[in-house]
VEXPAKE-277782 format. One record per residue (C-alpha): x, y negated, z. Coordinates in steps of 0.1 Angstrom, whole numbers, padded with zeros to 4 digits, always signed. Layout:
N
XYZ;...
END
This chain:
409
+1920+0790-0271;+1903+0824-0268;+1892+0842-0301;+1861+0855-0306;+1873+0873-0339;+1854+0902-0356;+1849+0913-0392;+1825+0898-0414;+1829+0858-0418;+1866+0851-0432;+1858+0813-0427;+1852+0814-0391;+1887+0802-0381;+1880+0769-0399;+1849+0763-0380;+1867+0771-0348;+1897+0754-0350;+1895+0714-0362;+1930+0711-0364;+1936+0741-0386;+1907+0728-0409;+1921+0697-0413;+1957+0708-0422;+1940+0738-0445;+1919+0713-0464;+1948+0687-0472;+1972+0714-0478;+1949+0732-0504;+1942+0699-0524;+1978+0690-0524;+1987+0725-0536;+1963+0721-0567;+1990+0695-0576;+2018+0718-0567;+2006+0745-0592;+1999+0720-0615;+2039+0710-0614;+2047+0747-0610;+2030+0756-0643;+2042+0725-0660;+2079+0728-0650;+2080+0766-0664;+2066+0753-0697;+2087+0722-0699;+2116+0746-0694;+2106+0769-0722;+2101+0739-0747;+2130+0723-0738;+2153+0756-0739;+2135+0783-0757;+2147+0808-0736;+2134+0833-0710;+2168+0826-0693;+2166+0792-0690;+2133+0798-0678;+2145+0821-0650;+2174+0799-0642;+2154+0768-0633;+2132+0790-0613;+2163+0805-0594;+2177+0770-0587;+2149+0755-0571;+2152+0788-0547;+2189+0785-0540;+2189+0762-0514;+2162+0780-0495;+2186+0807-0494;+2214+0786-0483;+2197+0762-0456;+2168+0783-0444;+2187+0798-0417;+2201+0765-0404;+2164+0749-0410;+2149+0775-0385;+2170+0765-0359;+2164+0728-0362;+2124+0739-0362;+2125+0756-0332;+2142+0726-0316;+2124+0698-0331;+2087+0687-0336;+2076+0709-0362;+2047+0688-0375;+2074+0658-0382;+2092+0679-0400;+2065+0690-0423;+2054+0655-0428;+2088+0641-0438;+2089+0670-0462;+2057+0661-0479;+2070+0625-0485;+2101+0639-0503;+2082+0662-0525;+2060+0634-0533;+2092+0614-0544;+2105+0644-0566;+2072+0648-0583;+2075+0607-0592;+2109+0615-0607;+2099+0643-0626;+2067+0624-0639;+2092+0594-0648;+2117+0613-0664;+2096+0636-0686;+2073+0602-0694;+2102+0583-0707;+2117+0612-0728;+2150+0611-0707;+2143+0648-0690;+2169+0673-0697;+2176+0707-0687;+2204+0695-0663;+2182+0669-0650;+2153+0696-0646;+2178+0717-0628;+2189+0690-0605;+2152+0681-0592;+2147+0715-0588;+2174+0719-0562;+2165+0688-0545;+2129+0702-0543;+2144+0734-0531;+2164+0717-0502;+2134+0698-0489;+2113+0734-0491;+2140+0751-0475;+2128+0729-0438;+2093+0728-0450;+2080+0762-0454;+2095+0773-0412;+2082+0744-0401;+2047+0749-0417;+2045+0788-0412;+2055+0783-0376;+2032+0756-0371;+2001+0783-0379;+2002+0794-0341;+1999+0760-0328;+1967+0754-0349;+1948+0784-0339;+1963+0804-0312;+1980+0839-0311;+1947+0857-0315;+1935+0841-0346;+1965+0839-0364;+1961+0868-0389;+1928+0850-0401;+1947+0817-0401;+1975+0830-0424;+1948+0848-0446;+1929+0815-0451;+1961+0799-0457;+1968+0823-0483;+1933+0817-0497;+1940+0782-0500;+1971+0786-0516;+1954+0809-0544;+1924+0787-0546;+1949+0759-0559;+1965+0784-0580;+1932+0792-0597;+1924+0752-0600;+1959+0740-0607;+1971+0754-0637;+1936+0753-0654;+1937+0720-0648;+1971+0714-0656;+1967+0730-0690;+1938+0706-0697;+1962+0677-0688;+1990+0690-0710;+1967+0691-0739;+1952+0658-0738;+1974+0636-0718;+2010+0652-0720;+2029+0672-0697;+2046+0642-0676;+2009+0636-0661;+2008+0666-0643;+2037+0654-0623;+2019+0622-0616;+1987+0638-0607;+2008+0661-0581;+2024+0630-0566;+1990+0614-0559;+1980+0647-0545;+2005+0646-0516;+1986+0620-0502;+1959+0645-0492;+1984+0665-0472;+1999+0634-0456;+1962+0623-0445;+1954+0655-0428;+1987+0658-0409;+1979+0626-0398;+1945+0638-0382;+1962+0665-0365;+1964+0662-0326;+1987+0686-0305;+1995+0688-0272;+2030+0675-0266;+2052+0703-0270;+2075+0714-0244;+2110+0723-0263;+2131+0749-0248;+2168+0735-0243;+2192+0741-0270;+2218+0773-0261;+2247+0765-0283;+2255+0752-0318;+2229+0755-0348;+2254+0780-0361;+2251+0800-0328;+2213+0796-0328;+2212+0807-0367;+2231+0842-0356;+2211+0845-0326;+2182+0848-0345;+2197+0876-0370;+2210+0893-0342;+2174+0895-0330;+2161+0906-0358;+2184+0934-0366;+2183+0947-0331;+2146+0953-0337;+2139+0983-0360;+2102+0972-0365;+2114+0938-0380;+2144+0952-0394;+2123+0977-0413;+2095+0948-0422;+2125+0926-0437;+2140+0952-0458;+2108+0961-0473;+2094+0927-0478;+2127+0914-0492;+2128+0941-0518;+2094+0942-0531;+2092+0906-0532;+2126+0906-0556;+2110+0932-0578;+2076+0914-0580;+2093+0883-0595;+2095+0892-0632;+2059+0892-0634;+2053+0855-0618;+2088+0840-0628;+2085+0851-0666;+2047+0845-0673;+2057+0817-0696;+2073+0842-0716;+2048+0870-0713;+2022+0844-0724;+2039+0832-0754;+2057+0861-0770;+2041+0893-0753;+2004+0880-0758;+2008+0849-0783;+1993+0826-0760;+1999+0788-0757;+2000+0765-0727;+1963+0767-0722;+1965+0807-0723;+1995+0805-0700;+1972+0785-0672;+1947+0810-0677;+1974+0839-0669;+1981+0820-0635;+1946+0812-0627;+1938+0847-0629;+1965+0857-0605;+1947+0828-0583;+1914+0840-0582;+1925+0877-0574;+1944+0865-0545;+1918+0844-0535;+1895+0874-0530;+1924+0893-0515;+1927+0867-0490;+1891+0862-0478;+1889+0901-0478;+1920+0903-0455;+1905+0876-0435;+1869+0895-0435;+1885+0930-0423;+1881+0946-0393;+1909+0935-0364;+1911+0974-0359;+1926+0973-0395;+1960+0995-0401;+1982+0971-0412;+2012+0994-0418;+1994+1019-0438;+1977+0993-0458;+2010+0976-0465;+2024+1007-0478;+1994+1017-0501;+1994+0981-0514;+2030+0984-0525;+2024+1015-0547;+1992+0998-0561;+2011+0967-0571;+2039+0987-0587;+2011+1004-0608;+1994+0972-0620;+2030+0957-0630;+2033+0986-0651;+1999+0983-0669;+2009+0945-0672;+2040+0958-0690;+2019+0978-0717;+1991+0953-0722;+1993+0932-0754;+1955+0920-0753;+1949+0887-0732;+1916+0900-0719;+1932+0930-0705;+1959+0911-0692;+1935+0886-0674;+1918+0913-0658;+1950+0935-0646;+1965+0900-0631;+1932+0897-0613;+1941+0929-0595;+1976+0919-0591;+1966+0885-0576;+1947+0905-0550;+1971+0932-0540;+2002+0905-0537;+1981+0882-0515;+1971+0911-0492;+2010+0924-0490;+2024+0892-0487;+1999+0880-0458;+2001+0915-0439;+2038+0912-0439;+2039+0874-0427;+2010+0886-0398;+2032+0918-0387;+2063+0895-0383;+2047+0869-0364;+2028+0893-0342;+2061+0905-0331;+2081+0872-0325;+2084+0854-0292;+2076+0815-0297;+2112+0808-0291;+2123+0825-0325;+2094+0818-0347;+2109+0792-0364;+2142+0811-0373;+2117+0843-0378;+2099+0821-0407;+2132+0808-0421;+2141+0841-0425;+2106+0850-0440;+2111+0822-0463;+2145+0836-0476;+2129+0871-0482;+2098+0858-0499;+2110+0828-0518;+2148+0825-0516;+2155+0858-0523;+2134+0866-0553;+2137+0832-0568;+2173+0834-0572;+2184+0873-0572;+2150+0881-0587;+2141+0853-0610;+2179+0849-0627;+2178+0890-0629;+2149+0891-0642;+2158+0862-0671;+2188+0882-0680;+2173+0918-0679;+2145+0902-0703;+2172+0890-0728;+2187+0921-0731;+2157+0945-0729;+2125+0922-0734;+2102+0912-0710;+2079+0946-0714;+2108+0969-0702;+2119+0944-0675;+2084+0946-0660;+2086+0984-0664;+2117+0988-0645;+2106+0966-0615;+2076+0987-0609;+2097+1020-0613;+2120+1006-0590;+2092+0996-0565;+2078+1030-0563;+2114+1045-0555;+2122+1021-0532;+2087+1026-0513;+2093+1064-0512;+2123+1061-0494;+2117+1028-0471;+2086+1043-0455;+2104+1077-0442;+2132+1055-0431;+2111+1030-0411;+2081+1051-0399;+2071+1031-0371;+2059+1007-0398;+2028+1028-0405;+2021+1021-0367;+2021+0984-0367;
END
């Protein structure tokens, strides 16, 4: 479909593409429940264990399958019906939410059970993320891809605002188990949206070799393109170094700011509000925007904001800082996604998005969350955040000299 895009209206892609509109509405409503569940799991892990290490461990276990299975999942996505994979994944995630509700409500949830359910969800998500991300171009076309990714990020962050705040109210009034029940119900919205999407039949490229060969074909293709290799390395390192501010938010709320579950929900909502405005600003920006230069600058600003968060001891100050953090995080993430997809040919898109899911979800949550929990146990949460900010600046100065071509993308 021919694009009429220009700067000014961040919602134009929703009005132009009916399939994307159906997907976005269902996905955003479902994500409200998912953010409630994410907030509840973090707080529940802290309640059950009273340990920053266990909070990081639970987050790491939910992402370990993404690290292990995403490359294989990318091959399956490139060779299969992407929307069918997304539908099946949503049904399985609904089942996970119901299990979390039952075990929590009945009083039988333990740390091992929580970790087991986190691993199950991670296996499902390892297939869902590359299928969903590579589906974007089918919903809007290549010309509107950046706007669709930015709008998708806005829905993600709108849910991040509403979900934790609603979750905190549900916890206070009904108990933590009902966050999981509401999330289970929310998956019905995305399933309805997916059922309404009408796409032309997809002609699948004939499979060349085994899935294992397909995996390494994708890895070799990325490693042989300096632009993609530079993007993958840079996005990976910065995603890992951003992990402590997000994965250890329950510890920041309780130990650094003296807040309860309600305050923790507000901290997450502040990140979401900032991210929503960041996504809308990117969607409304000029198509002539220099994405590479903005990616570089956003990473330095992000480091400064994380350092200031490490120094804050006042909830109001932290809310403001997290607004800025959320804004820059989403601009940075959406830019990286768009820049990678703009380079990718269609036959490698699923595998590229599987690599993207590894570097923005798998590695940060496994390496980043586990390391952050371990360092926080030794040094405390403030020094952990300060260390991640310092490493972010040092790596950025090195990376953008090693890959100067990133500035021209």
